[in-house]
N, CA, C and O atoms as a Tripos MOL2 file, in Angstrom:
@<TRIPOS>MOLECULE
protein
  304   303    76     0     0
PROTEIN
NO_CHARGES

@<TRIPOS>ATOM
      1 N         203.0060   34.7310  266.0980 N.3       1 MET1
      2 CA        203.6630   35.9440  265.6610 C.3       1 MET1
      3 C         202.6060   36.8890  265.0770 C.2       1 MET1
      4 O         201.8220   36.4860  264.2180 O.2       1 MET1
      5 N         202.5820   38.1270  265.5350 N.am      2 SER2
      6 CA        201.6030   39.0900  265.0400 C.3       2 SER2
      7 C         202.0530   39.6510  263.6940 C.2       2 SER2
      8 O         203.1940   39.4520  263.2780 O.2       2 SER2
      9 N         201.1290   40.3660  263.0100 N.am      3 ASP3
     10 CA        201.4440   40.9660  261.7140 C.3       3 ASP3
     11 C         202.6030   41.9480  261.8210 C.2       3 ASP3
     12 O         203.4250   42.0370  260.9090 O.2       3 ASP3
     13 N         202.6780   42.6820  262.9220 N.am      4 THR4
     14 CA        203.7400   43.6740  263.0710 C.3       4 THR4
     15 C         205.0920   43.0290  263.3290 C.2       4 THR4
     16 O         206.1270   43.6730  263.1570 O.2       4 THR4
     17 N         205.0980   41.7590  263.7430 N.am      5 GLN5
     18 CA        206.3450   41.0670  264.0240 C.3       5 GLN5
     19 C         206.8330   40.2400  262.8380 C.2       5 GLN5
     20 O         207.9370   39.6970  262.8900 O.2       5 GLN5
     21 N         206.0520   40.1310  261.7820 N.am      6 LYS6
     22 CA        206.4500   39.3280  260.6360 C.3       6 LYS6
     23 C         207.6580   39.9630  259.9520 C.2       6 LYS6
     24 O         207.7530   41.1830  259.8170 O.2       6 LYS6
     25 N         208.5580   39.1150  259.5360 N.am      7 ALA7
     26 CA        209.7340   39.5960  258.8210 C.3       7 ALA7
     27 C         209.3300   40.0520  257.4240 C.2       7 ALA7
     28 O         208.4390   39.4790  256.7960 O.2       7 ALA7
     29 N         210.0060   41.0980  256.9540 N.am      8 LYS8
     30 CA        209.7590   41.5590  255.5980 C.3       8 LYS8
     31 C         210.2600   40.5160  254.6140 C.2       8 LYS8
     32 O         211.2990   39.8910  254.8230 O.2       8 LYS8
     33 N         209.5100   40.3410  253.5490 N.am      9 LYS9
     34 CA        209.9770   39.4640  252.4850 C.3       9 LYS9
     35 C         210.6290   40.3620  251.4470 C.2       9 LYS9
     36 O         209.9550   41.1560  250.7910 O.2       9 LYS9
     37 N         211.9330   40.2340  251.3020 N.am     10 LEU10
     38 CA        212.6770   41.0690  250.3730 C.3      10 LEU10
     39 C         212.8960   40.3200  249.0650 C.2      10 LEU10
     40 O         213.3300   39.1680  249.0540 O.2      10 LEU10
     41 N         212.5890   40.9960  247.9710 N.am     11 LEU11
     42 CA        212.7580   40.4140  246.6460 C.3      11 LEU11
     43 C         213.9300   41.0860  245.9400 C.2      11 LEU11
     44 O         213.9980   42.3140  245.9000 O.2      11 LEU11
     45 N         214.8530   40.3040  245.3820 N.am     12 PRO12
     46 CA        215.9520   40.9020  244.6230 C.3      12 PRO12
     47 C         215.4190   41.5860  243.3590 C.2      12 PRO12
     48 O         214.3690   41.2200  242.8300 O.2      12 PRO12
     49 N         216.1630   42.5760  242.8970 N.am     13 GLY13
     50 CA        215.7610   43.3310  241.7170 C.3      13 GLY13
     51 C         215.3190   42.4760  240.5280 C.2      13 GLY13
     52 O         214.2800   42.7620  239.9350 O.2      13 GLY13
     53 N         216.0850   41.4210  240.1560 N.am     14 PRO14
     54 CA        215.6590   40.6000  239.0200 C.3      14 PRO14
     55 C         214.2880   39.9320  239.2220 C.2      14 PRO14
     56 O         213.5650   39.7060  238.2520 O.2      14 PRO14
     57 N         213.9300   39.6190  240.4670 N.am     15 TYR15
     58 CA        212.6080   39.0580  240.7400 C.3      15 TYR15
     59 C         211.5320   40.1150  240.4970 C.2      15 TYR15
     60 O         210.4580   39.8160  239.9740 O.2      15 TYR15
     61 N         211.8360   41.3490  240.8830 N.am     16 VAL16
     62 CA        210.9040   42.4520  240.6500 C.3      16 VAL16
     63 C         210.7200   42.6440  239.1360 C.2      16 VAL16
     64 O         209.6070   42.8700  238.6600 O.2      16 VAL16
     65 N         211.8200   42.5490  238.3980 N.am     17 ASP17
     66 CA        211.7340   42.6760  236.9410 C.3      17 ASP17
     67 C         210.8090   41.6100  236.3520 C.2      17 ASP17
     68 O         209.9830   41.9070  235.4880 O.2      17 ASP17
     69 N         210.9480   40.3890  236.8150 N.am     18 ARG18
     70 CA        210.0770   39.3080  236.3150 C.3      18 ARG18
     71 C         208.6320   39.5280  236.7440 C.2      18 ARG18
     72 O         207.7070   39.2400  235.9840 O.2      18 ARG18
     73 N         208.4360   40.0320  237.9440 N.am     19 ARG19
     74 CA        207.0790   40.2840  238.4520 C.3      19 ARG19
     75 C         206.3180   41.2180  237.5190 C.2      19 ARG19
     76 O         205.1340   41.0150  237.2520 O.2      19 ARG19
     77 N         207.0100   42.2450  237.0250 N.am     20 TYR20
     78 CA        206.3570   43.2410  236.1670 C.3      20 TYR20
     79 C         206.6670   43.0540  234.6840 C.2      20 TYR20
     80 O         206.2200   43.8400  233.8480 O.2      20 TYR20
     81 N         207.4350   42.0100  234.3590 N.am     21 GLU21
     82 CA        207.8210   41.7170  232.9770 C.3      21 GLU21
     83 C         208.5050   42.9280  232.3460 C.2      21 GLU21
     84 O         208.1280   43.3950  231.2720 O.2      21 GLU21
     85 N         209.5290   43.4200  233.0560 N.am     22 ILE22
     86 CA        210.2950   44.5800  232.6040 C.3      22 ILE22
     87 C         211.7810   44.2410  232.6580 C.2      22 ILE22
     88 O         212.1680   43.1600  233.1010 O.2      22 ILE22
     89 N         212.6030   45.1750  232.2020 N.am     23 THR23
     90 CA        214.0490   45.0190  232.3020 C.3      23 THR23
     91 C         214.5540   45.8100  233.5070 C.2      23 THR23
     92 O         213.8390   46.6340  234.0760 O.2      23 THR23
     93 N         215.7920   45.5410  233.8750 N.am     24 GLY24
     94 CA        216.4030   46.2890  234.9670 C.3      24 GLY24
     95 C         216.4680   47.7800  234.6560 C.2      24 GLY24
     96 O         216.3270   48.6100  235.5540 O.2      24 GLY24
     97 N         216.6790   48.1210  233.3990 N.am     25 ARG25
     98 CA        216.7280   49.5370  233.0000 C.3      25 ARG25
     99 C         215.3660   50.1950  233.2130 C.2      25 ARG25
    100 O         215.2950   51.3290  233.6870 O.2      25 ARG25
    101 N         214.3000   49.5050  232.8730 N.am     26 THR26
    102 CA        212.9590   50.0590  233.0920 C.3      26 THR26
    103 C         212.7120   50.2520  234.5780 C.2      26 THR26
    104 O         212.1400   51.2640  234.9830 O.2      26 THR26
    105 N         213.1330   49.2970  235.3950 N.am     27 ARG27
    106 CA        212.9700   49.4340  236.8400 C.3      27 ARG27
    107 C         213.6970   50.6790  237.3420 C.2      27 ARG27
    108 O         213.1780   51.4020  238.1930 O.2      27 ARG27
    109 N         214.8880   50.9280  236.8220 N.am     28 ASN28
    110 CA        215.6230   52.1330  237.2240 C.3      28 ASN28
    111 C         214.8850   53.4020  236.7980 C.2      28 ASN28
    112 O         214.8570   54.3780  237.5470 O.2      28 ASN28
    113 N         214.2930   53.4010  235.6120 N.am     29 ARG29
    114 CA        213.5140   54.5690  235.1750 C.3      29 ARG29
    115 C         212.3050   54.7660  236.0720 C.2      29 ARG29
    116 O         212.0080   55.8960  236.4610 O.2      29 ARG29
    117 N         211.6010   53.6890  236.4110 N.am     30 TRP30
    118 CA        210.4380   53.7850  237.3040 C.3      30 TRP30
    119 C         210.8690   54.3370  238.6580 C.2      30 TRP30
    120 O         210.2070   55.2080  239.2230 O.2      30 TRP30
    121 N         211.9820   53.8230  239.1720 N.am     31 LYS31
    122 CA        212.4750   54.2240  240.4890 C.3      31 LYS31
    123 C         212.8380   55.7140  240.5080 C.2      31 LYS31
    124 O         212.6600   56.3850  241.5250 O.2      31 LYS31
    125 N         213.3430   56.2230  239.3940 N.am     32 ASN32
    126 CA        213.7930   57.6130  239.3220 C.3      32 ASN32
    127 C         212.7170   58.5790  238.8350 C.2      32 ASN32
    128 O         212.9800   59.7760  238.7210 O.2      32 ASN32
    129 N         211.5150   58.0880  238.5440 N.am     33 ASN33
    130 CA        210.4110   58.9370  238.0960 C.3      33 ASN33
    131 C         209.4950   59.2230  239.2870 C.2      33 ASN33
    132 O         208.7350   58.3490  239.7040 O.2      33 ASN33
    133 N         209.5590   60.4430  239.8400 N.am     34 PRO34
    134 CA        208.7740   60.7310  241.0540 C.3      34 PRO34
    135 C         207.2590   60.6480  240.8410 C.2      34 PRO34
    136 O         206.5260   60.4230  241.8040 O.2      34 PRO34
    137 N         206.7790   60.8210  239.6290 N.am     35 THR35
    138 CA        205.3260   60.7480  239.4130 C.3      35 THR35
    139 C         204.7990   59.3230  239.5400 C.2      35 THR35
    140 O         203.6190   59.1290  239.8310 O.2      35 THR35
    141 N         205.6560   58.3200  239.3250 N.am     36 LEU36
    142 CA        205.2150   56.9220  239.4490 C.3      36 LEU36
    143 C         205.1580   56.4630  240.8990 C.2      36 LEU36
    144 O         204.3930   55.5590  241.2350 O.2      36 LEU36
    145 N         205.9590   57.0780  241.7590 N.am     37 ASN37
    146 CA        205.9930   56.7080  243.1780 C.3      37 ASN37
    147 C         206.3310   55.2270  243.3770 C.2      37 ASN37
    148 O         205.8070   54.5790  244.2820 O.2      37 ASN37
    149 N         207.2170   54.6990  242.5140 N.am     38 PHE38
    150 CA        207.6320   53.3020  242.6310 C.3      38 PHE38
    151 C         208.4490   53.1380  243.9050 C.2      38 PHE38
    152 O         209.2670   54.0030  244.2180 O.2      38 PHE38
    153 N         208.2520   52.0540  244.6480 N.am     39 PRO39
    154 CA        208.9760   51.8670  245.9130 C.3      39 PRO39
    155 C         210.4880   51.8680  245.7250 C.2      39 PRO39
    156 O         211.0140   51.3090  244.7630 O.2      39 PRO39
    157 N         211.1600   52.4980  246.6490 N.am     40 LYS40
    158 CA        212.6230   52.4740  246.6860 C.3      40 LYS40
    159 C         213.0560   51.1330  247.2740 C.2      40 LYS40
    160 O         212.2920   50.5030  248.0050 O.2      40 LYS40
    161 N         214.2610   50.6980  246.9660 N.am     41 PRO41
    162 CA        214.7390   49.4440  247.5530 C.3      41 PRO41
    163 C         214.7330   49.5180  249.0750 C.2      41 PRO41
    164 O         215.0840   50.5440  249.6570 O.2      41 PRO41
    165 N         214.3370   48.4360  249.7060 N.am     42 ALA42
    166 CA        214.3420   48.3560  251.1660 C.3      42 ALA42
    167 C         215.7590   48.1300  251.6770 C.2      42 ALA42
    168 O         216.0890   48.4840  252.8090 O.2      42 ALA42
    169 N         216.5910   47.5360  250.8280 N.am     43 ALA43
    170 CA        217.9790   47.2800  251.2080 C.3      43 ALA43
    171 C         218.8320   47.2030  249.9460 C.2      43 ALA43
    172 O         218.3680   46.7930  248.8820 O.2      43 ALA43
    173 N         220.0760   47.6030  250.0910 N.am     44 VAL44
    174 CA        221.0720   47.4250  249.0330 C.3      44 VAL44
    175 C         222.2590   46.7230  249.6740 C.2      44 VAL44
    176 O         222.8890   47.2480  250.5910 O.2      44 VAL44
    177 N         222.5500   45.5360  249.1790 N.am     45 ILE45
    178 CA        223.6270   44.7180  249.7360 C.3      45 ILE45
    179 C         224.6040   44.3940  248.6140 C.2      45 ILE45
    180 O         224.2380   43.7730  247.6170 O.2      45 ILE45
    181 N         225.8390   44.8190  248.7870 N.am     46 ASN46
    182 CA        226.8660   44.6200  247.7500 C.3      46 ASN46
    183 C         226.3880   45.0930  246.3820 C.2      46 ASN46
    184 O         226.6500   44.4450  245.3680 O.2      46 ASN46
    185 N         225.6930   46.2150  246.3570 N.am     47 GLY47
    186 CA        225.2280   46.7940  245.1050 C.3      47 GLY47
    187 C         223.9540   46.1740  244.5510 C.2      47 GLY47
    188 O         223.4490   46.6160  243.5190 O.2      47 GLY47
    189 N         223.4350   45.1620  245.2180 N.am     48 ARG48
    190 CA        222.1970   44.5200  244.7510 C.3      48 ARG48
    191 C         221.0250   45.0860  245.5240 C.2      48 ARG48
    192 O         221.0640   45.2040  246.7490 O.2      48 ARG48
    193 N         219.9650   45.4400  244.7790 N.am     49 GLU49
    194 CA        218.7730   46.0330  245.3940 C.3      49 GLU49
    195 C         217.7730   44.9480  245.7700 C.2      49 GLU49
    196 O         217.5660   43.9810  245.0370 O.2      49 GLU49
    197 N         217.1590   45.1410  246.9380 N.am     50 TYR50
    198 CA        216.1200   44.2410  247.4320 C.3      50 TYR50
    199 C         214.8990   45.0790  247.7860 C.2      50 TYR50
    200 O         215.0130   46.0990  248.4650 O.2      50 TYR50
    201 N         213.7350   44.6450  247.3260 N.am     51 TYR51
    202 CA        212.4940   45.3850  247.5120 C.3      51 TYR51
    203 C         211.5750   44.6430  248.4700 C.2      51 TYR51
    204 O         211.4780   43.4160  248.4390 O.2      51 TYR51
    205 N         210.9110   45.4020  249.3130 N.am     52 ASP52
    206 CA        209.9380   44.8450  250.2480 C.3      52 ASP52
    207 C         208.6910   44.4560  249.4530 C.2      52 ASP52
    208 O         208.0730   45.2980  248.8020 O.2      52 ASP52
    209 N         208.3330   43.1870  249.5130 N.am     53 GLU53
    210 CA        207.1880   42.6980  248.7480 C.3      53 GLU53
    211 C         205.9040   43.4260  249.1390 C.2      53 GLU53
    212 O         205.0630   43.6860  248.2790 O.2      53 GLU53
    213 N         205.7380   43.7590  250.4120 N.am     54 ALA54
    214 CA        204.5400   44.4730  250.8630 C.3      54 ALA54
    215 C         204.4630   45.8620  250.2290 C.2      54 ALA54
    216 O         203.3750   46.3170  249.8790 O.2      54 ALA54
    217 N         205.6080   46.5450  250.0770 N.am     55 ASP55
    218 CA        205.6210   47.8550  249.4200 C.3      55 ASP55
    219 C         205.1890   47.7310  247.9630 C.2      55 ASP55
    220 O         204.4580   48.5790  247.4510 O.2      55 ASP55
    221 N         205.6440   46.6690  247.3000 N.am     56 LEU56
    222 CA        205.2550   46.4540  245.9040 C.3      56 LEU56
    223 C         203.7590   46.1650  245.7980 C.2      56 LEU56
    224 O         203.0980   46.6380  244.8720 O.2      56 LEU56
    225 N         203.2220   45.3880  246.7460 N.am     57 ASP57
    226 CA        201.7830   45.0890  246.7390 C.3      57 ASP57
    227 C         200.9630   46.3660  246.8950 C.2      57 ASP57
    228 O         199.9560   46.5440  246.2110 O.2      57 ASP57
    229 N         201.3870   47.2480  247.7860 N.am     58 VAL58
    230 CA        200.6910   48.5270  247.9820 C.3      58 VAL58
    231 C         200.7730   49.3570  246.7120 C.2      58 VAL58
    232 O         199.7810   49.9560  246.2960 O.2      58 VAL58
    233 N         201.9510   49.3980  246.0900 N.am     59 TRP59
    234 CA        202.1200   50.1590  244.8500 C.3      59 TRP59
    235 C         201.2090   49.6090  243.7520 C.2      59 TRP59
    236 O         200.6180   50.3730  242.9890 O.2      59 TRP59
    237 N         201.1000   48.2860  243.6770 N.am     60 ASP60
    238 CA        200.1960   47.6640  242.6920 C.3      60 ASP60
    239 C         198.7710   48.1580  242.8880 C.2      60 ASP60
    240 O         198.1090   48.5440  241.9240 O.2      60 ASP60
    241 N         198.2960   48.1500  244.1220 N.am     61 LEU61
    242 CA        196.9230   48.5810  244.4130 C.3      61 LEU61
    243 C         196.7170   50.0590  244.0990 C.2      61 LEU61
    244 O         195.7010   50.4400  243.5180 O.2      61 LEU61
    245 N         197.6850   50.8900  244.4850 N.am     62 GLU62
    246 CA        197.5770   52.3260  244.2170 C.3      62 GLU62
    247 C         197.5950   52.6160  242.7190 C.2      62 GLU62
    248 O         196.8380   53.4560  242.2330 O.2      62 GLU62
    249 N         198.4500   51.9270  242.0010 N.am     63 THR63
    250 CA        198.5600   52.1310  240.5620 C.3      63 THR63
    251 C         197.2910   51.6700  239.8540 C.2      63 THR63
    252 O         196.8220   52.3220  238.9210 O.2      63 THR63
    253 N         196.7410   50.5490  240.2990 N.am     64 ALA64
    254 CA        195.4920   50.0520  239.7120 C.3      64 ALA64
    255 C         194.3510   51.0240  239.9830 C.2      64 ALA64
    256 O         193.5200   51.2640  239.1070 O.2      64 ALA64
    257 N         194.3030   51.5880  241.1930 N.am     65 ALA65
    258 CA        193.2450   52.5420  241.5400 C.3      65 ALA65
    259 C         193.3570   53.7980  240.6840 C.2      65 ALA65
    260 O         192.3420   54.3380  240.2460 O.2      65 ALA65
    261 N         194.5780   54.2680  240.4410 N.am     66 LYS66
    262 CA        194.7740   55.4430  239.5860 C.3      66 LYS66
    263 C         194.3220   55.1420  238.1640 C.2      66 LYS66
    264 O         193.7280   55.9910  237.5010 O.2      66 LYS66
    265 N         194.6090   53.9230  237.6980 N.am     67 GLY67
    266 CA        194.1900   53.5230  236.3570 C.3      67 GLY67
    267 C         192.6880   53.4950  236.2190 C.2      67 GLY67
    268 O         192.1450   53.9230  235.2000 O.2      67 GLY67
    269 N         192.0040   52.9890  237.2470 N.am     68 ARG68
    270 CA        190.5410   52.9700  237.2070 C.3      68 ARG68
    271 C         189.9840   54.3820  237.2500 C.2      68 ARG68
    272 O         189.0130   54.6800  236.5550 O.2      68 ARG68
    273 N         190.5740   55.2510  238.0470 N.am     69 ALA69
    274 CA        190.0990   56.6220  238.1660 C.3      69 ALA69
    275 C         190.2910   57.3760  236.8410 C.2      69 ALA69
    276 O         189.4130   58.1350  236.4300 O.2      69 ALA69
    277 N         191.4300   57.1700  236.1750 N.am     70 SER70
    278 CA        191.6690   57.8860  234.9230 C.3      70 SER70
    279 C         190.7810   57.3460  233.8060 C.2      70 SER70
    280 O         190.3690   58.1090  232.9310 O.2      70 SER70
    281 N         190.4760   56.0390  233.8160 N.am     71 SER71
    282 CA        189.5940   55.4900  232.7850 C.3      71 SER71
    283 C         188.1690   55.9880  232.9740 C.2      71 SER71
    284 O         187.4470   56.1800  231.9950 O.2      71 SER71
    285 N         187.7530   56.2010  234.2230 N.am     72 LYS72
    286 CA        186.4000   56.7510  234.4670 C.3      72 LYS72
    287 C         186.3260   58.1930  233.9890 C.2      72 LYS72
    288 O         185.3010   58.6000  233.4430 O.2      72 LYS72
    289 N         187.3830   58.9780  234.1780 N.am     73 SER73
    290 CA        187.3440   60.3750  233.7550 C.3      73 SER73
    291 C         187.3750   60.4760  232.2390 C.2      73 SER73
    292 O         186.8430   61.4390  231.6860 O.2      73 SER73
    293 N         187.9820   59.5120  231.5470 N.am     74 GLU74
    294 CA        187.9940   59.5150  230.0840 C.3      74 GLU74
    295 C         186.6240   59.2230  229.5250 C.2      74 GLU74
    296 O         186.2840   59.7170  228.4500 O.2      74 GLU74
    297 N         185.8240   58.4330  230.2220 N.am     75 VAL75
    298 CA        184.4760   58.0760  229.7620 C.3      75 VAL75
    299 C         183.5140   59.2310  229.9630 C.2      75 VAL75
    300 O         182.6200   59.4450  229.1450 O.2      75 VAL75
    301 N         183.6880   59.9760  231.0460 N.am     76 ALA76
    302 CA        182.7630   61.0610  231.3800 C.3      76 ALA76
    303 C         182.7990   62.1990  230.4160 C.2      76 ALA76
    304 O         182.0680   63.1750  230.5850 O.2      76 ALA76
@<TRIPOS>BOND
     1     1     2 1
     2     2     3 1
     3     3     4 2
     4     3     5 am
     5     5     6 1
     6     6     7 1
     7     7     8 2
     8     7     9 am
     9     9    10 1
    10    10    11 1
    11    11    12 2
    12    11    13 am
    13    13    14 1
    14    14    15 1
    15    15    16 2
    16    15    17 am
    17    17    18 1
    18    18    19 1
    19    19    20 2
    20    19    21 am
    21    21    22 1
    22    22    23 1
    23    23    24 2
    24    23    25 am
    25    25    26 1
    26    26    27 1
    27    27    28 2
    28    27    29 am
    29    29    30 1
    30    30    31 1
    31    31    32 2
    32    31    33 am
    33    33    34 1
    34    34    35 1
    35    35    36 2
    36    35    37 am
    37    37    38 1
    38    38    39 1
    39    39    40 2
    40    39    41 am
    41    41    42 1
    42    42    43 1
    43    43    44 2
    44    43    45 am
    45    45    46 1
    46    46    47 1
    47    47    48 2
    48    47    49 am
    49    49    50 1
    50    50    51 1
    51    51    52 2
    52    51    53 am
    53    53    54 1
    54    54    55 1
    55    55    56 2
    56    55    57 am
    57    57    58 1
    58    58    59 1
    59    59    60 2
    60    59    61 am
    61    61    62 1
    62    62    63 1
    63    63    64 2
    64    63    65 am
    65    65    66 1
    66    66    67 1
    67    67    68 2
    68    67    69 am
    69    69    70 1
    70    70    71 1
    71    71    72 2
    72    71    73 am
    73    73    74 1
    74    74    75 1
    75    75    76 2
    76    75    77 am
    77    77    78 1
    78    78    79 1
    79    79    80 2
    80    79    81 am
    81    81    82 1
    82    82    83 1
    83    83    84 2
    84    83    85 am
    85    85    86 1
    86    86    87 1
    87    87    88 2
    88    87    89 am
    89    89    90 1
    90    90    91 1
    91    91    92 2
    92    91    93 am
    93    93    94 1
    94    94    95 1
    95    95    96 2
    96    95    97 am
    97    97    98 1
    98    98    99 1
    99    99   100 2
   100    99   101 am
   101   101   102 1
   102   102   103 1
   103   103   104 2
   104   103   105 am
   105   105   106 1
   106   106   107 1
   107   107   108 2
   108   107   109 am
   109   109   110 1
   110   110   111 1
   111   111   112 2
   112   111   113 am
   113   113   114 1
   114   114   115 1
   115   115   116 2
   116   115   117 am
   117   117   118 1
   118   118   119 1
   119   119   120 2
   120   119   121 am
   121   121   122 1
   122   122   123 1
   123   123   124 2
   124   123   125 am
   125   125   126 1
   126   126   127 1
   127   127   128 2
   128   127   129 am
   129   129   130 1
   130   130   131 1
   131   131   132 2
   132   131   133 am
   133   133   134 1
   134   134   135 1
   135   135   136 2
   136   135   137 am
   137   137   138 1
   138   138   139 1
   139   139   140 2
   140   139   141 am
   141   141   142 1
   142   142   143 1
   143   143   144 2
   144   143   145 am
   145   145   146 1
   146   146   147 1
   147   147   148 2
   148   147   149 am
   149   149   150 1
   150   150   151 1
   151   151   152 2
   152   151   153 am
   153   153   154 1
   154   154   155 1
   155   155   156 2
   156   155   157 am
   157   157   158 1
   158   158   159 1
   159   159   160 2
   160   159   161 am
   161   161   162 1
   162   162   163 1
   163   163   164 2
   164   163   165 am
   165   165   166 1
   166   166   167 1
   167   167   168 2
   168   167   169 am
   169   169   170 1
   170   170   171 1
   171   171   172 2
   172   171   173 am
   173   173   174 1
   174   174   175 1
   175   175   176 2
   176   175   177 am
   177   177   178 1
   178   178   179 1
   179   179   180 2
   180   179   181 am
   181   181   182 1
   182   182   183 1
   183   183   184 2
   184   183   185 am
   185   185   186 1
   186   186   187 1
   187   187   188 2
   188   187   189 am
   189   189   190 1
   190   190   191 1
   191   191   192 2
   192   191   193 am
   193   193   194 1
   194   194   195 1
   195   195   196 2
   196   195   197 am
   197   197   198 1
   198   198   199 1
   199   199   200 2
   200   199   201 am
   201   201   202 1
   202   202   203 1
   203   203   204 2
   204   203   205 am
   205   205   206 1
   206   206   207 1
   207   207   208 2
   208   207   209 am
   209   209   210 1
   210   210   211 1
   211   211   212 2
   212   211   213 am
   213   213   214 1
   214   214   215 1
   215   215   216 2
   216   215   217 am
   217   217   218 1
   218   218   219 1
   219   219   220 2
   220   219   221 am
   221   221   222 1
   222   222   223 1
   223   223   224 2
   224   223   225 am
   225   225   226 1
   226   226   227 1
   227   227   228 2
   228   227   229 am
   229   229   230 1
   230   230   231 1
   231   231   232 2
   232   231   233 am
   233   233   234 1
   234   234   235 1
   235   235   236 2
   236   235   237 am
   237   237   238 1
   238   238   239 1
   239   239   240 2
   240   239   241 am
   241   241   242 1
   242   242   243 1
   243   243   244 2
   244   243   245 am
   245   245   246 1
   246   246   247 1
   247   247   248 2
   248   247   249 am
   249   249   250 1
   250   250   251 1
   251   251   252 2
   252   251   253 am
   253   253   254 1
   254   254   255 1
   255   255   256 2
   256   255   257 am
   257   257   258 1
   258   258   259 1
   259   259   260 2
   260   259   261 am
   261   261   262 1
   262   262   263 1
   263   263   264 2
   264   263   265 am
   265   265   266 1
   266   266   267 1
   267   267   268 2
   268   267   269 am
   269   269   270 1
   270   270   271 1
   271   271   272 2
   272   271   273 am
   273   273   274 1
   274   274   275 1
   275   275   276 2
   276   275   277 am
   277   277   278 1
   278   278   279 1
   279   279   280 2
   280   279   281 am
   281   281   282 1
   282   282   283 1
   283   283   284 2
   284   283   285 am
   285   285   286 1
   286   286   287 1
   287   287   288 2
   288   287   289 am
   289   289   290 1
   290   290   291 1
   291   291   292 2
   292   291   293 am
   293   293   294 1
   294   294   295 1
   295   295   296 2
   296   295   297 am
   297   297   298 1
   298   298   299 1
   299   299   300 2
   300   299   301 am
   301   301   302 1
   302   302   303 1
   303   303   304 2
@<TRIPOS>SUBSTRUCTURE
     1 MET1         2 RESIDUE 1 A MET
     2 SER2         6 RESIDUE 1 A SER
     3 ASP3        10 RESIDUE 1 A ASP
     4 THR4        14 RESIDUE 1 A THR
     5 GLN5        18 RESIDUE 1 A GLN
     6 LYS6        22 RESIDUE 1 A LYS
     7 ALA7        26 RESIDUE 1 A ALA
     8 LYS8        30 RESIDUE 1 A LYS
     9 LYS9        34 RESIDUE 1 A LYS
    10 LEU10       38 RESIDUE 1 A LEU
    11 LEU11       42 RESIDUE 1 A LEU
    12 PRO12       46 RESIDUE 1 A PRO
    13 GLY13       50 RESIDUE 1 A GLY
    14 PRO14       54 RESIDUE 1 A PRO
    15 TYR15       58 RESIDUE 1 A TYR
    16 VAL16       62 RESIDUE 1 A VAL
    17 ASP17       66 RESIDUE 1 A ASP
    18 ARG18       70 RESIDUE 1 A ARG
    19 ARG19       74 RESIDUE 1 A ARG
    20 TYR20       78 RESIDUE 1 A TYR
    21 GLU21       82 RESIDUE 1 A GLU
    22 ILE22       86 RESIDUE 1 A ILE
    23 THR23       90 RESIDUE 1 A THR
    24 GLY24       94 RESIDUE 1 A GLY
    25 ARG25       98 RESIDUE 1 A ARG
    26 THR26      102 RESIDUE 1 A THR
    27 ARG27      106 RESIDUE 1 A ARG
    28 ASN28      110 RESIDUE 1 A ASN
    29 ARG29      114 RESIDUE 1 A ARG
    30 TRP30      118 RESIDUE 1 A TRP
    31 LYS31      122 RESIDUE 1 A LYS
    32 ASN32      126 RESIDUE 1 A ASN
    33 ASN33      130 RESIDUE 1 A ASN
    34 PRO34      134 RESIDUE 1 A PRO
    35 THR35      138 RESIDUE 1 A THR
    36 LEU36      142 RESIDUE 1 A LEU
    37 ASN37      146 RESIDUE 1 A ASN
    38 PHE38      150 RESIDUE 1 A PHE
    39 PRO39      154 RESIDUE 1 A PRO
    40 LYS40      158 RESIDUE 1 A LYS
    41 PRO41      162 RESIDUE 1 A PRO
    42 ALA42      166 RESIDUE 1 A ALA
    43 ALA43      170 RESIDUE 1 A ALA
    44 VAL44      174 RESIDUE 1 A VAL
    45 ILE45      178 RESIDUE 1 A ILE
    46 ASN46      182 RESIDUE 1 A ASN
    47 GLY47      186 RESIDUE 1 A GLY
    48 ARG48      190 RESIDUE 1 A ARG
    49 GLU49      194 RESIDUE 1 A GLU
    50 TYR50      198 RESIDUE 1 A TYR
    51 TYR51      202 RESIDUE 1 A TYR
    52 ASP52      206 RESIDUE 1 A ASP
    53 GLU53      210 RESIDUE 1 A GLU
    54 ALA54      214 RESIDUE 1 A ALA
    55 ASP55      218 RESIDUE 1 A ASP
    56 LEU56      222 RESIDUE 1 A LEU
    57 ASP57      226 RESIDUE 1 A ASP
    58 VAL58      230 RESIDUE 1 A VAL
    59 TRP59      234 RESIDUE 1 A TRP
    60 ASP60      238 RESIDUE 1 A ASP
    61 LEU61      242 RESIDUE 1 A LEU
    62 GLU62      246 RESIDUE 1 A GLU
    63 THR63      250 RESIDUE 1 A THR
    64 ALA64      254 RESIDUE 1 A ALA
    65 ALA65      258 RESIDUE 1 A ALA
    66 LYS66      262 RESIDUE 1 A LYS
    67 GLY67      266 RESIDUE 1 A GLY
    68 ARG68      270 RESIDUE 1 A ARG
    69 ALA69      274 RESIDUE 1 A ALA
    70 SER70      278 RESIDUE 1 A SER
    71 SER71      282 RESIDUE 1 A SER
    72 LYS72      286 RESIDUE 1 A LYS
    73 SER73      290 RESIDUE 1 A SER
    74 GLU74      294 RESIDUE 1 A GLU
    75 VAL75      298 RESIDUE 1 A VAL
    76 ALA76      302 RESIDUE 1 A ALA
């Protein structure tokens, strides 16, 4: 199976909360804050949100890169 054929791994909202050590309310604030660019749910089933793990991984990398860039500008 190629990378493009791999099934998405969907994480339920509470798993995302544990991943970032936040509450569901914080996740909703992140989701609704356009400056954070937090991934939107990949699926909503019976009112439960599921997030694509790959989208979260990309967001982690982008957020870390922004943090490094802002810390370098503070030093300069």
